[in-house]
N, C-alpha and C positions, 0 to 999 in steps of 0.2 A: 379322334379315334372312335370306333364304333363299339357300343356295348353289346354284350351277348346275354343280357339279363332282362329282356323285354317281357318275359312272362310273369314278372313279379306283381301280380295284381293286388296282393295284400299290402303293398306299399302305401296305397291310398289311406288305409285305416291308420297305419303308423303315422302318416303325415297329419291326419286330423288330430291325433293325440299329441303330436309334436307341437302343433300350433296352440294347443291348450296349455302347454307348460312353458313355452319359450318366451312368452311376453316378459317375464321378469328379467330375462337376459338383456333386455333393452337397456337396463340400468348400467350394464357393464360396457356399453358402447365406447368407442374411442372418444377421447376428449374433443368435443367440437364446441365452438363458440356459437353465439347467436348474433346475427347482424340484422338490425332493424330494416324493414322495407324502405327502399329508396335511399338508404344511407350510402353516401359515396365514400369509399375507403381507398386510400392510396397505399399500396405496399411498396416499400423501397427495398432494394437488394444490392449486394455486391455486383452481381451481374444477372440480367435477365436474358436468357437465350431464347429468342422468339421463334426461330425456324421460319421467319418471314424474310425473303430476300431483300426487300426494300428497306428493312430496318432489322438487321440480324441481332443487334444487341440493344439493351436498354437498361435503365436503373430504377424505373418506377412504372407501376401499372395501377390504373384506377379501375375499380370494379363497383358495380351496383346491380341489385336485383339478380345476382348470380352470373352476370355477364361482364365482359371487359368493356370499359367505357373509353379508355385511352391508354396509350403506351408511349414511353419516352423517358424524360427526366423530370424531376420535380419542377424545374424551370419551364419546360415545354408544356407541362400539364396545368400551368397557372390559369389558363383561360377557363378550365373546368373548375379548379379549386376555388378561384376567386369569385366566380359567379354562383356556384352551387354550394360552396362550403364542403369541406372534406375532413375526414379524420385520417391523419398520417400515421401509418403503422410501420415502425422501423424494426420489427423483430427479425427481419430477414437481411439486415444490412451487412452481415458477414457470410451470407449464404448465396447459393446459385439457384435461380428459378428457371425451370424448363416447362414446356407444355406438359400437362398431365399425361403420364405414360398410358399406352393402350396395349392391351393383350387381346388380339383378335381371335383367339382360339383357346377356350378353357372349357371345363366340365365341372361345375360347382359340386355336383353330387359325388364325384369321385373322391376328392379330398374329404368330403363329409363321411364317407365310408372308410377310406384307407387311413386317415389320420387317427382313427380309433385305436390303431395298432402301431407297434414300433416298425420303423423302416430299417431294412438291411439290404442294401443294394450295392452295385459296384461303385457308385458315386456317393459323395458326402451329401447329407441333407440337414438343413437348418430349418426347423419348423416351429410353430407356436407350441408344439408339444415336446420340444427338446432337440438336442443335437444327436444326429445319427451318423457316425463315421461309416464310410464305405468299406467294403471288403472285395478285393479284386482277384483273390485266389481261392481255390477250394479250401485250403487249410485255414486261411483267415476267416472265411465264411463259416466254417464249422465251429471254429473257436467262438466267434461272436454269437452264432445261433445257439450253441449250448448254454452260453451265459444268459442270453435273453429268455430261453425256455425255463431256466432255473428260477428266474424272477417272476414268472407267471403264477398268479395266485388265485385266479378266478376259475374254480373247477366247473362252473356251469357252461363255459364256452371253451373252444379249443384255443391253444396258442396260435396266433396268426402273425406272420410278418410279411410285409410287401417288399419286393425288390429282387427276388431270386431270379437268376439267369444262368442256364447251364453253360453258356460260352465262357463265363467267368468262374462259376462255382462248381462245375462238374455236374454230372447227372445224379440227381437225388430223386429216387422214386419211392414208392410205397415200402418196398422191402428195406431200402436204405434207412428210411425214417423209422421203420419198426425197430431196426437194430439199434439206432441211436437213441430212440425214445420209446421203449417198449410199453410203457404204462401211461405216458403223457400224450394227450391229443395234440397233434401238430399239423398245421397247414402252411404251405409255402405259396404265397400269391406271387405270380410271375411278374417281372419288371414290365411286361407288356400290358398288364391288367387282364389279359384275355385267357389266362390259364391258372389252374391251381393244382398242387400236388398235396395229397393227404395220406396220413398213416392209418392203420387199423383203428387205433384208439379214437381218432378224430371222426372217422366214418361211423363208428359205433355210437359216439356221443351225439351226433346229429341225427342218427337213425336212418342212414342211407344204406340200402342193401343192393346186392348185385342185380336182383330182380327189377329194381327201380331204373336201371340203366342198361338193361340187356340189349335193347334195340337201338341204343344211341351210338352212332358211328363215331362220335367225337369224345368218347370216353374209353380209356384203357383201364378197366377195373383192376387188372393184375398189377399195373404200375401205380394205381391211385391217381391217375392223371386225367384231368377234366379240362377241355379247351373249347373255345368258341361255343357252339350249340350244346356241347356237353355240360356247360355250366348251368343250362336250364334246369337240369336235374339236381344240381348241387345247391345253388344259392337259395331256392325256396326252403331248404332244410336249415337255413341259417338266419332265422328271423331276428336274432340278436343284432344283426347288422343294422336293422332299422328300428331298434329300440328307441322310443322317442327321446329319452334323455341323451343317449349316446349319439344319435343322429343330429340332435339339436346342437350339441357341442361340436360335432363335425362340421356343421354349416358355419358355426362361429369361427372355427379354424380356417375355413375358406376365406371368410371376410378378413380375418387377420392376415392371411397370406397375401391377399390383394393389396391391403394397406401397406404391409411391410415392403412389398415390391414397388411401391410408388405408383400403383395403377389406379387410375380414376375411371377408366372405361374398359370393360371386358365383354367379349362375345362368348356366350355359351353356344358352342358350335355343335348343337345336337341335343335339343331338349327332349326329355322322355327316355333317357338311357336306362331307366329302371322299370320301363313298361307302363308307366302311368303319367303321361305328359301333363295332364290337367292338374293332378296332385303335385307333381314336381314344380310346375310353374307357380302354383299357389304357394308352395313352401318357400321357394326362392324369393318370391315377392314379399311374403310375410317376414322372412328373416331380414332381408335387406332394409325394409321399411321400418320394422319395429326397432331395429338397432340404429336407424338413421346412418347407415353405412356411408362413408365418404367416397362413394363410387356408384356407377350405374352398370347394370348388366343388360345386354341386348341378347334376347333368346332367338335361336335359329332352329326352326323345325327341320327334321331329318327324314329322308326317304325311308330308311330302314325301319323306323318306328311305325310308320303308317302301313308298310307292307307286312310287318310282323303282326299287326293288329287287324289285318284283313281289310284295310280301308281302300276304297277306290280313290282315284285322283280327285274327283269332284268332292268326295267326302272329306278328303284331306284339306282341300282349300277352304271348305266350309268350317272345318274345325279350327283351322288357323285363324280365320276371321273371328271366331268366338273367343279364342285366346287373346287376340289383339284388343278386343273390346274391354278386357280387364287390365290394360296397360296402366302402370302406376308411374310415379315420378322417377324411381330408380330402376325399375324393371319393366322392359317393354319388348314387344315383338314388332319389327318393321317388315319390310318386304324383301326377305332373303330366304333361301332354301338350300339345304345341303344334300349333295349327292354322295354316294359311296362308290369308289372305283375298286381298288385292290385292297389286300389285307394289311395287317399291322407290320410295321417295319421291325419292331423289336422281336416279333415272333418269326421273322424270316418269311413272311407271307406276302410281301410286295411282289408285284409282277415285273420281272425283268426280261427284256428281249435277249436275243442271241448274244453271247453264249450262255446266258442264264447263270444259275448258281453252280459253283464248282462241284458240289456234292450231288448235283442232279435233281434236287428237290424243286418243286414248283410253287409259285405263289397261288393266291386264290382271287377270284372276282367276287366281290361282296354281293352283287346282284348281276343277273344276266345283262349284258350291255344293251340289248334291245329294250329291256324294261327301263333301264336307266335313261335311255334316249327318249322313251315315251314320256316319262315323268318330266324330264328336263324341258322338253318342248312345250308342255303345257305351262309350266311355271315361267319359262322364258317368255312365252307369248303374253303372259299376264304381267310382265314387267318386273319380275323378281330378279334380284341379283343372285346368281348361282355360285355356290361354293362346292368344290369337289375334292374329297379325300383322295389324294393321289400320291403314291410313293415311288414306284419304280418307273423306269423309262418305258416299258411296255404299257403301263397305265397312263403315262403322260401322252404316249402316242394315241391311245384310245380317246383320251380327253380332247386332244387336238382335233381328231376326226369328228368327235361329237360337236365341238364348237363350230367347225366348218359346216356341219349339217344344220345346226341351229341358225347360223348366219345365212345360209342358202335359203332356208325355208322362210325365215322372218328376220330380215336384216335389222340390226340395232347398232346405232352409232356409238353409244357409250354404255356397254354392258358390264364391263369389269368382272367377267367371270374369273373367279379366284381359284387357283390351284393351291390346295391346302397340303402342307407338310413339305413337299419338294425334296424328298430324300435323294433322288438321283434323276437327272435328265442329261441329254446330250446338248452340245452347243447348237446344233441344228434345231433341236426342239425349242430351245430358248429363243432363237431367232423367230421361229414360227409363233410362239406365244406373243412376242412383241408385235409381229405383223397382224395378228388377230385381235389385238387389243386386250389380251388377258393380263391379269395381275397375279402376284404370288404372295401367299402367306406361308412363310417358311419357318421351320424349326431348326436353327443352326446348331442346337445342342446335339442333334443326330450325329454330326461330324465329330464332335467332342467325345461322345461316349461310344459310338458304334463303328467308326471308320477303321480303327485298328483291327477289331475282330472281324469285320466284314472283309477287310483286305486279306487277312490270314486264312479265313475259313470259308467264305461264301462268294466273294466277287473277284478277288485278286486286287493287287495294289493300284492298278490304273483306275479302276472304277471306284474301289473303296476309298481311296485317298481323295477322290473328287466328289464325295457326297456333299450335298447341299451347295451347289455351285453358284454362290451368290456374287462372286466377282464377275462372272459372266453376265449376270443380270444388271449389275452396276454399269458395266461397259456398254451394254446394249440399250440401257435406259428403260428397262422393264420395271415398273413400280413394284416394290416388295415391302412386306412387313415381317416382323418377327413375332412368333407366338410360342407359348410354353406348352400348350396342351397338357397342363399340369395334371398328373405328376410325370408325364413323359419328359419334362424338363422342370426345373424349379420355376415357380411363378415369380421370376425375378428378371425384368427386362434388361437390367444392366449386365446380368450374367449372359443373356442371349447376345447382347452387343459384344461382349468380350469374346464369346465363342466365335462370332463371325469375323471380328477384327483380327484376332490372333491365330485362329485355326490351330491351336495346340490341343492335342488329344488328351484323354484322361491319363495316358501313359507318358505324357510329356513330349510327344512327337509333333513336329511341325510338318503337316502334310497338306498337299494341295495348296501351296502358298499362293499361287496365282488366283485362287478363288477367295482370297481375303477381300474384305471391303474396307473402305475408308471409315474413319471414326465418324465423319459427318453422315455418310450413308447409313451407318449403323444406328446413330441416334435418330435419324429421320425415320428409320424402320420401326421405331417404337413411339413416334410422335406424328409428324406431318404426313409421311407416306403411309403409315398405318391408318390414319384417318381417311386418306384417299382410297386405300384398298377396301375399306368397309363402307365407303360412300358417305362418310360423315364429315367431309372436309370443310363444309360450311359452318360446322358447329364446334369442332375440337381439332387438336393436332398442332396448332400454332397459337401464338399470343398476339392477337390483333383485335382492334375494336370490333365488337359485334359478336365475337365467339363466347362460348361458355368460359367462365373464369375457373378453369381446371388447371392446376399447376402441380408439379412435383418439385420438392425443395431438397436440394443436395448440399452436402457440406463441402464438396470440392467440384471444380470445373472439369467435366469429362474431356474437354478439348485440351486441357493443360496437363493432366496426369499422363504417366506412361500408359500405353495401351494395355500392358499386363496388369495395371492397377484399376482398370475401369470397374470391374465387378466388386472391388473392395471399397468403392465410394460409399460413404455413409448417407443414408436417407433420413432427413429430419422428419419428413412426413409429407402430407399433401395439402392442397387447398382445393376443395370441391365446391364448385359454383360459388366461389368467393369466400367460403368459410374455412379457416385454417383447421387442419386435423393433424396435430402432431402425433408421432408414434410415442408409445410409452417409453420412458427413458431406458428401460432394460432392453428394448428392441432396437435402439439406434446403434 
């Protein structure tokens, strides 16, 4: 997703302060052991699911120096253990080991801000900060909202909750919030992240006046509604979001979410979302390294950040090289670049072709297509892997034409241009993606949470029910991965697999059943195929000699449980580069 907050230049100062206070948090890092250099450790398990066709299952894996040395059984590993000596670690003998899960599209700074506040969304949320049941009707939302507001005790900041969506909760504007909470400052942060609604008391508390937004076309002052560019005026009046202590704990929440989900590799798909990419990169690196997080984050520069800061393409490439020079063990920038096509799916701003939206509204293009093509060509020619935020079928059509242009101008045999999100495409477009060598990073949670509402109010049942058409990709052989784009979906790969395998909506409806995927395809979408989609297949994604020793440890075999129970499988923890990192007992 794209941020609308790129003008927050003061974030850099907050980040400097944050780094000065966050070092003590390193003591609270997840329990990780130390393995001496060159030590050969053999982990045994009830089953090791390797995602390697030549040896799909094993019961022992040997690791040293953070990498896999050998896979098989204790007997087959004797040639290593007898000659090198090894420590046999049997703690996983009643557990299932898979390759470390991969989430190829996250934004660490979003949870760092949003988990400062309670969630109240249509769907249920389980976070390091607590359990937040969903509200799917206006009445349920108002009841829960009133209770949460009553619990708010910090008079220096407004009450804020994330997750409001008018399709479920009805229209709540400034006047409605004034009547509900005449004396309490209240702000509703939209489920899309791209919008906020505020009452009079909240606007007065942060010191925002009508004169401040008079010329902003993306603010409805009468309704207290700020969206997209309209949030440029709002967020700078909310410096408490970046209070060093609050933001520090928010970043710790992100690391906890990654670990709880069993993720060992995550892509930040758009560094710089709060307007200061250098400071944000420094912050993420500092937090991950100081806490010795059991995961790595790969940062992806995004076109919108550079355009909003007035950078030329040449300046952007120079800046990226400077960031890359600061790569650390757990946080790095490789050669990938993100484009922005259409708008946010949760806000109804995706670009759909004929017949469009039922109510006649239209989506938006995030940048003129001519500008997108210009930037894409330069980074394509420089050998970067391109990722493109693409939701509707009109946007997919535009991306396909862009890819054809790139290939015509500069043919590349293995480009793996990635379509990000994949809310809706046609079968013909999926065939074209296959023919052009594209890959897909999809969010299957879109179908779970949005398809019923889209079917009823915006697209009709034929298109709404077929959102996120992964069954088509599996049949065609298009490589695809699953991502959370958290908090657009929970940072829980098994929840994403469940959504794709079952296609049961938030209301309990089975829709688009022919677009379900097999359990095997779902699990590969968070392991081996995810590694392929991000171009890291030589390093992660399966369990074979030579790769990084990244594992996710489960209490049950996802191939053996009922499909409806996949998301309920308990995660013991992870192994990151050979070092076990169990979840705290309370989180398992």
